[in-house]
C-alpha positions in Angstrom: -4.6 -6.1 20.6 -7.6 -4.8 22.6 -6.9 -1.3 21.6 -6.9 -2.3 18.0 -10.4 -3.7 18.2 -11.5 -0.7 20.2 -10.2 1.5 17.3 -11.8 -0.6 14.6 -15.1 -0.7 16.5 -14.9 3.1 17.0 -14.6 3.5 13.2 -17.6 1.3 12.8 -19.7 3.2 15.4 -18.7 6.7 14.5 -17.6 6.9 10.9 -19.6 4.2 9.1 -22.2 5.8 6.7 -23.7 5.1 3.3 -21.3 7.5 1.5 -18.2 5.8 2.9 -19.8 2.3 2.5 -19.9 3.1 -1.2 -16.6 5.0 -1.6 -14.2 2.9 0.4 -14.8 -0.5 -1.2 -14.1 1.3 -4.5 -10.9 2.9 -3.1 -9.7 -0.4 -1.6 -10.3 -2.0 -5.1 -7.5 0.1 -6.4 -5.1 -1.8 -4.0 -6.4 -5.3 -4.9 -3.3 -7.2 -6.0 -1.5 -3.9 -6.3 -3.0 -3.7 -9.9 -3.4 0.1 -9.9 0.2 0.7 -8.8 1.5 -2.0 -11.0 -0.3 -0.5 -14.0 1.0 3.0 -13.1 4.5 1.6 -12.8 4.3 -0.1 -16.2 3.0 3.1 -17.8 6.0 4.9 -16.1 8.4 2.9 -18.2 7.0 4.4 -21.5 8.1 8.1 -21.3 11.8 8.6 -20.8 11.2 11.2 -18.1 9.4 8.7 -15.8 11.5 5.6 -16.2 13.5 6.4 -13.0 10.3 6.4 -11.0 9.2 3.2 -12.7 12.4 1.4 -11.8 12.2 2.6 -8.2 8.5 1.7 -8.0 9.0 -1.7 -9.6 11.8 -2.7 -7.2 9.7 -1.4 -4.2 6.6 -3.4 -5.4 8.7 -6.6 -5.9 10.1 -6.2 -2.4 6.5 -5.7 -1.0 5.4 -8.9 -2.7 8.4 -11.0 -1.6 9.0 -9.7 1.9 5.5 -8.8 2.9 3.2 -11.3 1.1 5.4 -14.3 0.5 7.5 -14.2 3.7 5.9 -12.2 6.5 2.2 -13.0 6.0 2.6 -16.8 6.3 5.4 -16.5 8.9 3.4 -14.3 11.3 0.0 -15.9 10.3 -2.1 -13.2 11.9 -5.8 -13.9 11.7 -7.9 -11.1 10.2 -10.1 -9.0 12.5 -13.4 -10.2 11.1 -12.3 -13.8 11.8 -11.8 -12.9 15.5 -14.9 -10.7 15.8 -17.1 -13.0 13.8 -20.1 -10.6 14.2 -18.4 -8.3 11.7 -18.1 -11.0 9.0 -21.8 -10.6 8.0 -21.3 -6.8 7.8 -18.2 -6.9 5.4 -18.6 -4.7 2.4 -15.9 -6.6 0.4 -15.2 -10.3 -0.3 -13.3 -11.6 2.7 -9.6 -12.0 1.9 -8.3 -15.5 2.5 -4.7 -14.8 3.3 -3.3 -13.6 6.6 -3.5 -10.0 7.9 0.0 -8.8 8.8 1.2 -6.7 7.0 -1.4 -5.0 4.9 -0.4 -5.7 1.3 -2.7 -3.0 -0.1 -1.0 -0.4 2.2 2.6 -1.4 1.6 2.2 -1.5 -2.2 0.4 1.8 -2.2 3.0 3.5 -0.1 5.9 2.0 -2.0 4.6 3.3 -5.3 3.4 6.6 -4.0 6.8 7.2 -2.3 8.5 6.4 -5.6 6.3 9.0 -7.3 7.4 11.5 -4.6 11.0 10.7 -5.3 10.3 11.6 -8.9 8.0 14.7 -8.5 6.5 15.9 -5.3 3.5 17.7 -7.0 2.4 14.2 -8.2 3.6 12.4 -5.1 1.3 14.3 -2.7 -1.9 13.1 -4.5 -0.4 9.6 -4.7 0.3 9.6 -0.9 -3.3 10.9 -0.3 -4.6 8.0 -2.3 -2.3 5.6 -0.6 -3.6 6.9 2.8 -7.2 6.5 1.7 -6.4 2.9 0.6 -4.7 2.2 4.0 -7.7 3.7 5.9 -10.2 1.7 3.8 -8.6 -1.5 5.0 -9.5 -0.7 8.6 -12.9 0.8 7.8 -13.7 -2.5 5.9 -12.6 -4.4 9.0 -10.1 -6.6 7.1 -6.9 -5.2 8.8 -5.8 -4.2 12.2 -4.2 -0.7 12.7 -0.8 -2.3 13.3 -1.1 -4.2 9.9 -1.7 -0.8 8.2 1.1 0.9 10.2 3.5 -1.9 9.3 2.4 -1.6 5.6 3.1 2.1 5.6 6.6 1.5 7.1 7.4 -1.3 4.8 6.2 0.6 1.7 8.4 3.6 2.6 11.4 1.3 3.3 11.0 -0.7 0.1 10.7 2.4 -2.0 13.8 3.8 -0.4 15.7 0.5 -1.0 14.3 0.7 -4.6 15.8 4.2 -4.9 19.2 3.1 -3.6 19.3 0.0 -5.8 18.2 1.9 -8.9 20.8 4.6 -8.3 23.5 2.0 -7.9 22.5 -0.1 -10.9 22.1 2.9 -13.3 25.0 5.1 -12.0 26.9 6.4 -15.0 24.3 5.3 -17.5 23.1 7.7 -20.1 20.0 9.6 -19.0 20.3 8.4 -15.4 21.4 11.2 -13.1 20.1 9.5 -10.0 16.5 9.8 -9.0 15.9 12.5 -6.4 12.8 14.4 -5.2 12.0 17.5 -7.3 9.2 20.0 -7.1 
């Protein structure tokens, strides 16, 4: 845990600047409650060509909510870094979250949806993964998550999107217009 504070404090000492102080709260806002990824997923159900992605993303996001936020956060009950290093509380650039820290819900939802987009079309998935990575980094920059919270969020997001792909392919096998969702260029 000492290395995690050392990393967070390094970010504060070496990367904090007015530009990122303005940009990263806006970036993290996209992950609040998963609203951006949920909206993108719901929009994905409209055109026929993106419904496969939408199913995969929806299942991944539901798994993130249930496994990450409902089960793991209260079970592990990890205190947020700004509550341990109370000097940082006064410097927070966002409203302090009131739930537990592990895993990062912003990160897991972002990576679940971005991975689902990659399964559908890589040329759209790469920008989605870049945005997911920015959201993940913003959580550490803003001192609301430890690096291992973010790392776990990435792993869970990838896992839940993959499970979403497997479930979707099984549920819709043999259905008209469902040929199995796979990565394309």
